[in-house]
Wavefront OBJ file of the C-alpha trace (Angstrom):
o trace
v 6.871 7.312 38.907
v 7.059 3.303 36.664
v 6.029 3.450 33.188
v 5.520 -0.202 31.723
v 5.160 -1.311 28.170
v 5.725 -4.443 25.946
v 6.243 -5.931 22.524
v 5.010 -9.926 21.797
v 6.017 -11.912 19.129
v 3.521 -15.143 18.358
v 5.110 -18.128 16.649
v 3.579 -20.052 14.291
v 3.413 -22.854 11.240
v 0.341 -22.040 8.308
v -0.711 -24.787 6.103
v 1.766 -24.752 2.606
v 4.040 -23.808 4.724
v 6.522 -26.669 4.939
v 8.385 -27.933 1.745
v 9.979 -31.169 0.099
v 10.125 -34.511 2.108
v 9.455 -32.698 5.769
v 5.870 -31.970 4.309
v 5.197 -35.751 4.307
v 4.120 -36.053 8.373
v 2.075 -32.873 8.443
v 0.268 -33.778 4.559
v -0.275 -37.416 6.978
v -1.028 -36.166 10.034
v 1.386 -37.295 12.279
v 2.825 -34.042 12.731
v -0.191 -30.699 12.028
v 0.138 -27.314 10.784
v -1.326 -24.411 13.282
v -4.383 -22.349 13.147
v -3.513 -18.702 12.870
v -3.367 -16.735 16.286
v -6.278 -14.270 17.622
v -6.107 -10.312 16.722
v -5.325 -9.773 20.322
v -3.958 -11.932 22.836
v -5.569 -11.643 26.251
v -3.898 -14.329 28.294
v -0.610 -15.644 26.067
v 0.296 -18.826 28.659
v -3.371 -19.943 28.087
v -1.941 -19.793 24.350
v 0.513 -22.155 25.048
v -1.205 -24.793 27.328
v -3.503 -24.450 24.573
v -1.147 -25.767 21.623
v -1.384 -22.097 19.764
v 2.222 -21.546 19.363
v 5.597 -22.987 18.721
v 7.353 -20.340 20.785
v 6.139 -16.892 22.058
v 9.108 -13.747 22.746
v 7.539 -11.899 25.327
v 9.280 -8.362 25.742
v 8.034 -6.981 29.139
v 10.474 -3.704 30.668
v 9.923 -0.146 31.894
v 11.469 2.879 33.409
v 11.396 4.659 36.349
v 10.890 8.589 35.853
v 11.373 11.614 38.383
v 10.401 14.734 37.545
v 13.062 17.714 38.082
v 11.844 21.172 39.362
v 11.874 22.836 36.048
v 9.536 19.860 35.135
v 12.158 17.763 33.042
v 11.732 14.037 33.349
v 14.738 11.862 34.245
v 15.041 8.128 34.192
v 16.762 7.088 37.395
v 15.661 3.247 36.488
v 15.198 0.637 34.208
v 14.876 -3.075 33.868
v 13.098 -6.152 32.389
v 9.700 -8.384 33.297
v 9.375 -10.358 30.468
v 11.203 -13.729 29.011
v 10.200 -16.757 26.366
v 7.721 -19.267 26.396
v 8.330 -22.399 24.544
v 5.630 -24.812 23.535
v 5.904 -29.021 22.664
v 5.343 -31.071 19.932
v 3.091 -33.247 19.334
v 3.085 -36.433 17.020
v -0.231 -39.072 16.565
v 0.903 -42.487 15.435
v -1.513 -45.430 15.400
v -3.931 -43.615 16.887
v -2.009 -42.154 20.032
v -0.818 -39.109 20.538
v 3.102 -38.149 22.064
v 4.206 -34.912 23.382
v 7.895 -34.172 23.084
v 8.849 -31.502 25.357
v 10.738 -27.832 23.608
v 14.608 -27.511 24.592
v 14.249 -23.031 25.414
v 17.098 -21.278 24.451
v 18.715 -19.216 27.371
v 17.234 -15.909 26.677
v 19.573 -13.060 25.708
v 18.744 -9.641 26.944
v 22.067 -7.322 27.003
v 22.417 -4.785 29.248
v 19.925 -1.832 27.995
v 20.976 1.148 26.136
v 20.014 4.508 27.853
v 19.983 8.131 25.929
v 18.745 11.882 27.458
v 15.347 10.622 27.834
v 14.981 7.384 26.610
v 15.803 3.598 27.674
v 16.247 0.366 24.242
v 16.019 -3.014 25.162
v 16.468 -6.474 23.638
v 15.011 -9.128 23.822
v 16.290 -13.032 22.032
v 14.145 -16.108 22.652
v 13.597 -19.529 21.339
v 14.805 -22.703 21.470
v 14.332 -26.268 19.251
v 11.610 -28.434 19.402
v 12.297 -31.762 21.390
v 11.307 -34.463 18.359
v 14.222 -35.374 16.665
v 14.854 -33.945 12.658
v 17.569 -35.440 11.148
v 18.594 -34.182 8.407
v 21.825 -33.061 6.191
v 23.205 -29.680 6.642
v 25.222 -26.855 4.620
v 27.866 -26.576 7.621
v 30.046 -28.973 9.506
v 29.278 -31.304 10.914
v 27.024 -31.502 7.704
v 24.519 -33.747 8.938
v 22.125 -32.715 12.369
v 20.331 -34.613 14.761
v 18.454 -32.671 16.510
v 16.020 -30.159 14.825
v 17.113 -26.581 14.400
v 16.459 -23.064 16.115
v 14.227 -21.122 16.166
v 13.981 -17.208 17.351
v 12.530 -14.110 17.506
v 14.969 -10.598 18.252
v 12.522 -8.177 19.644
v 13.768 -4.320 20.740
v 11.351 -1.863 23.028
v 12.534 1.428 23.128
v 10.629 3.583 26.331
v 10.590 6.801 26.767
v 10.745 9.358 29.779
v 7.256 11.435 28.438
v 5.893 7.850 27.586
v 5.819 7.413 24.378
v 6.933 3.601 23.200
v 8.690 1.896 19.933
v 9.027 -1.265 19.398
v 11.501 -3.525 16.242
v 11.593 -6.855 15.446
v 15.342 -6.726 14.913
v 15.726 -10.603 13.541
v 13.955 -13.770 13.559
v 15.060 -17.366 12.042
v 13.708 -17.980 8.521
v 11.115 -20.331 9.878
v 8.321 -20.262 11.140
v 5.404 -17.293 11.089
v 6.054 -14.863 13.419
v 2.906 -12.125 14.290
v 3.553 -9.412 16.051
v 1.802 -7.875 19.266
v 2.226 -4.177 20.803
v 1.384 -3.555 24.703
v -2.282 -3.524 24.698
v -1.913 -7.381 22.916
v -2.883 -6.374 19.779
v -1.627 -7.577 16.195
v 0.363 -5.114 14.347
v 2.294 -7.013 11.832
v 3.742 -9.787 11.546
v 6.937 -11.123 9.182
v 6.320 -11.765 5.466
v 8.584 -14.331 4.498
v 8.768 -18.017 5.092
v 12.469 -19.759 4.070
v 11.522 -22.720 5.500
v 14.869 -25.160 3.311
v 17.059 -22.190 4.961
v 16.119 -22.338 7.837
v 15.967 -26.199 7.641
v 19.729 -26.615 6.597
v 21.121 -23.447 8.448
v 19.848 -22.432 11.417
v 21.833 -24.059 14.539
v 25.283 -23.657 15.922
v 26.934 -20.485 15.439
v 24.028 -19.666 12.752
v 22.019 -18.049 15.092
v 21.598 -15.615 17.963
v 23.372 -18.322 20.218
v 26.268 -18.095 18.043
v 27.465 -15.495 15.994
v 24.272 -14.753 14.280
v 20.960 -13.199 13.646
v 18.394 -13.096 10.730
v 16.750 -9.851 9.441
v 13.436 -9.817 9.650
v 11.048 -8.974 6.932
v 8.179 -7.024 8.550
v 4.462 -6.291 6.396
v 1.187 -4.703 7.477
v -1.373 -6.577 8.806
v -4.458 -7.527 6.643
v -7.729 -6.470 7.805
v -9.934 -8.737 10.387
v -12.819 -10.123 7.615
v -9.527 -10.471 5.357
v -7.885 -12.886 7.393
v -12.093 -14.488 8.455
v -12.202 -14.900 4.593
v -8.932 -16.492 3.893
v -9.755 -19.662 6.217
v -12.940 -20.046 3.861
v -10.955 -19.784 0.915
v -8.607 -22.326 2.389
v -11.058 -24.499 3.774
v -14.024 -24.253 2.123
v -15.673 -26.417 -0.322
v -13.425 -26.101 -3.544
v -10.078 -27.033 -2.880
v -7.989 -23.703 -4.062
v -4.679 -23.423 -6.496
v -1.601 -23.144 -5.390
v 1.014 -20.737 -7.099
v 4.504 -20.326 -6.444
v 5.825 -17.088 -8.136
v 9.636 -16.257 -8.428
v 10.746 -12.543 -7.673
v 9.499 -10.062 -10.019
v 6.881 -11.396 -11.411
v 3.452 -10.626 -11.979
v 0.733 -12.684 -10.577
v -2.163 -10.219 -12.526
v -1.794 -7.564 -15.179
v -4.102 -4.058 -15.502
v -6.424 -4.577 -18.253
v -6.243 -8.163 -18.031
v -9.956 -9.870 -17.656
v -9.543 -11.851 -14.677
v -12.750 -13.573 -12.778
v -10.310 -15.158 -9.064
v -9.580 -14.032 -5.629
v -6.091 -14.433 -4.876
v -4.687 -15.161 -0.694
v -1.311 -13.944 -0.205
v -0.162 -17.201 1.528
v 3.778 -15.757 1.966
v 6.215 -13.633 0.531
v 5.512 -9.676 -0.335
v 3.367 -8.542 -3.545
v 3.053 -4.970 -4.499
v 0.804 -2.968 -6.122
v 1.005 -0.374 -9.213
v -2.039 1.299 -12.035
v -1.204 3.027 -15.000
v 2.922 2.928 -14.034
v 2.350 4.209 -10.503
v 2.793 2.109 -6.691
v -0.151 2.026 -4.987
v 0.973 -0.259 -2.036
v 2.862 -3.732 -0.905
v 0.751 -6.218 0.511
v 1.877 -8.888 2.942
v 0.845 -12.413 4.153
v -3.095 -13.333 4.652
v -4.261 -10.220 2.112
v -6.926 -10.923 -0.117
v -6.528 -9.635 -3.880
v -8.638 -9.255 -6.448
v -12.046 -8.692 -5.306
v -12.750 -5.672 -7.402
v -12.222 -6.940 -10.749
v -14.420 -9.779 -9.654
v -16.976 -7.145 -8.779
v -16.307 -5.015 -11.131
v -16.653 -7.099 -14.302
v -14.090 -8.907 -14.404
v -11.698 -6.234 -15.944
v -8.275 -6.027 -13.680
v -7.750 -2.432 -12.321
v -3.998 -2.702 -11.521
v -1.070 -5.224 -12.033
v 0.285 -7.313 -8.983
v 3.414 -8.091 -9.249
v 5.873 -10.225 -6.739
v 8.773 -8.277 -4.242
v 10.006 -11.319 -3.337
v 9.298 -15.063 -4.095
v 5.617 -15.865 -3.216
v 3.390 -18.383 -2.922
v -0.437 -17.473 -3.701
v -3.719 -19.288 -3.346
v -6.378 -18.318 -5.962
v -9.827 -19.421 -6.269
v -12.441 -19.037 -8.678
v -14.360 -15.279 -7.691
v -18.576 -16.770 -7.744
v -17.237 -19.827 -4.854
v -17.042 -16.622 -1.923
v -20.203 -14.290 -1.834
v -19.906 -11.256 -3.214
v -21.477 -9.471 -0.554
v -18.251 -10.544 1.632
v -16.170 -9.781 -1.346
v -17.700 -5.977 -1.394
v -17.061 -5.647 2.657
v -13.516 -6.857 2.340
v -13.349 -4.020 -0.780
v -14.854 -1.497 1.143
v -12.778 -2.510 4.585
v -9.410 -2.373 3.023
v -7.678 0.125 5.459
v -5.002 1.053 1.751
v -6.942 4.138 0.519
v -9.450 2.575 -2.031
v -6.507 0.822 -3.936
v -6.157 -2.978 -2.152
v -8.611 -4.601 -4.375
v -7.798 -2.973 -7.321
v -6.352 -5.855 -9.061
l 1 2 3 4 5 6 7 8 9 10 11 12 13 14 15 16 17 18 19 20 21 22 23 24 25 26 27 28 29 30 31 32 33 34 35 36 37 38 39 40 41 42 43 44 45 46 47 48 49 50 51 52 53 54 55 56 57 58 59 60 61 62 63 64 65 66 67 68 69 70 71 72 73 74 75 76 77 78 79 80 81 82 83 84 85 86 87 88 89 90 91 92 93 94 95 96 97 98 99 100 101 102 103 104 105 106 107 108 109 110 111 112 113 114 115 116 117 118 119 120 121 122 123 124 125 126 127 128 129 130 131 132 133 134 135 136 137 138 139 140 141 142 143 144 145 146 147 148 149 150 151 152 153 154 155 156 157 158 159 160 161 162 163 164 165 166 167 168 169 170 171 172 173 174 175 176 177 178 179 180 181 182 183 184 185 186 187 188 189 190 191 192 193 194 195 196 197 198 199 200 201 202 203 204 205 206 207 208 209 210 211 212 213 214 215 216 217 218 219 220 221 222 223 224 225 226 227 228 229 230 231 232 233 234 235 236 237 238 239 240 241 242 243 244 245 246 247 248 249 250 251 252 253 254 255 256 257 258 259 260 261 262 263 264 265 266 267 268 269 270 271 272 273 274 275 276 277 278 279 280 281 282 283 284 285 286 287 288 289 290 291 292 293 294 295 296 297 298 299 300 301 302 303 304 305 306 307 308 309 310 311 312 313 314 315 316 317 318 319 320 321 322 323 324 325 326 327 328 329 330 331 332 333 334 335 336 337 338 339
């Protein structure tokens, strides 16, 4: 019997993700941010052709299982069947569009680790954009012409009884990566972008093709309705106010008045009420709607667990019925909107 499974990351550049002088080509329309990937992947190659991601890591693997006379399952074979995909970089100048082919790095697929009734597969894929990126860097030669490297490292464990587990072992500090399970469903995402660190460090031995990987901060997925509302908040009539919040600082305080709805663009936020921890939230979470719906008093404190970036809009700019649906649809034991 053959048991197959997979886990996939799709990596993309959200709006407000670039900082410093590197942001200028994006603001001028020469380079572009990306639309969020879909909630479910049906055809990864079609997404690549449509320029919907920067690169993807598709770890696919299988095990061959035989059953002994006593009913015990024994693994008799296994292997990798997946790999990486990398997109191109489109540049618009003078009414023309130029496409720069990307440079994929060789997929790294260590020998799978086999145990009693399980096999663990690991795969690293990535590369760099074909568009040059002259810049000063933090290590010799202290100047680089090529773009920094991007990558994700995935692990997938397949058990003889059919159970599977996956893990995002590491990822470059930039761009954002969404994680999809064997059914193509979005199940997690990276929580923090470190553009400056990536821009100055991610090359040579400071990558999986050299000597090091970077640990990834993984967060839970917000609701589909929150993802829809986030598009409205960022691209609606009124431009949102963008705030940067240092680690440990408070976004909103329980008991205070507030009439804004917050969209977490980057980082991780912890919620607490009456001194008790309630939940943590990652990028894409919509927060603060309950205060708008219930008289304007914050019912929980939101504190930055990491450096964060949030977008804030006045509650009266969002339909109350939508806010009510978001509040009711949170899968967080009725506490996600208590800010």
